[in-house]
C-alpha positions in Angstrom: 86.4 55.3 38.3 88.0 53.0 40.8 86.0 50.6 42.9 86.9 52.3 46.1 85.8 55.7 44.7 82.5 54.2 43.6 81.7 52.7 47.0 82.8 55.9 48.8 80.4 58.0 46.7 77.6 55.4 46.9 78.0 55.4 50.7 77.7 59.2 50.8 74.6 59.3 48.6 73.0 56.4 50.5 73.8 58.1 53.9 72.4 61.4 52.6 69.2 59.8 51.4 68.9 58.0 54.8 69.5 61.3 56.7 66.8 63.1 54.6 64.3 60.3 55.2 65.0 60.3 58.9 64.5 64.0 59.0 61.3 63.7 57.0 60.0 61.0 59.4 60.7 63.2 62.4 59.0 66.3 60.8 56.0 64.3 59.6 55.2 61.5 62.0 52.1 60.4 60.0 54.4 58.9 57.3 56.3 56.6 59.8 54.2 53.8 58.5 56.2 53.9 55.3 59.6 53.4 56.9 60.0 49.9 55.6 59.2 50.9 52.1 61.5 53.9 52.1 64.4 51.8 53.6 63.8 49.1 51.1 63.9 51.4 48.1 67.1 53.0 49.3 68.7 49.6 49.6 67.3 48.5 46.3 68.8 51.7 44.7 72.2 50.8 46.2 72.1 47.2 44.9 71.0 48.3 41.4 73.8 50.9 41.3 76.4 48.3 42.4 75.2 45.8 39.8 75.3 48.4 37.1 78.8 49.6 38.1 80.2 46.1 37.7 78.2 45.4 34.5 79.3 48.7 33.0 82.9 48.0 33.9 82.7 44.7 32.2 80.9 46.1 29.2 83.4 48.9 28.8 86.3 46.4 28.7 84.5 44.2 26.3 85.7 43.7 22.7 82.1 44.2 21.4 81.7 47.8 20.4 78.0 48.1 21.3 78.1 46.3 24.7 78.2 49.4 26.8 75.4 51.1 24.7 73.3 48.0 25.0 73.8 47.9 28.7 72.7 51.5 29.1 69.6 50.8 27.0 68.7 47.7 29.0 69.3 49.4 32.3 67.0 52.3 31.5 64.3 49.9 30.4 64.9 47.7 33.5 64.7 50.7 35.9 61.4 51.7 34.3 60.0 48.2 34.8 61.3 48.1 38.3 59.6 51.5 39.1 56.3 50.2 37.7 56.6 47.0 39.7 57.3 48.8 42.9 54.3 51.1 42.5 
């Protein structure tokens, strides 16, 4: 995947999530107090995806055979820890 294709798709997914959150906040005004948390998690998602894209690109080009597999394992574990930390 090219860098421009990645950022194009990430922008669409992020915009879609923002649109759904905005609609949800309009439909259910009682949850507006969580706007900062929702925006923060969407931005964190975009940052994590960007970091993993560049790390995966580097690992795929690496001469070490297990670099990409190790990255996938570490990213899954890291995302689980991040989810627990956020909650």
